[in-house]
N, C-alpha and C positions, 0 to 999 in steps of 0.2 A: 608188755604194760598193762597195768592194774585196770579198775577200770577208771578211778579217779584223775589218772594222768591222762587217760585220752578222752576222755567227756572235755566240753564246749565248757570256758569258763562263765558265761552270760548266754545260755540259749534263749531268753525268752527277752531279751531285750529291747528285742523289736517289740513287743508285748506293752514292756513297760512305759515306752517314749509315747505310743498310741494311747495308750488311758492318762497321761501326762497331760497329754496333750488334749483329750476330750476336756480331764476336768478343768481345763482350765477355761476353757471355751464355753463348759457349763458356766461355772465362776462369771467369765466377762458377762454372759448374757444376762443370767440374774440381776447382777451390778447394774448394767445400762435400764434391765426393766424399774430395778426400782428408781435410779433417778431420772426415768423417764415420769415415772409418777408424781414426783417431789414438782413442789410450788415453785414460782420464779421466786419468791422470798428465801425458802429453803433452799434453793441452789445458791445463792448468795451469799446464804453463812457458812457454807460449802465453797464458796469461793469458786465455782463455775457459772456460765450462761447457759440458759437455751440452748443457744446456737450448739455448744462445746460438745451438747450430751446425744445429738441425735447421733 
């Protein structure tokens, strides 16, 4: 068998999935922080209430 026939197709898929999860969590954390810093009027403009942000 040649090398390209014997190797795994996606050897680092676990690392890719963990990286995607971490990236999504960072985006979620930043979004929550921005929303918590907004005033009630600004949240109303976006269509949210204070108790929905928490």
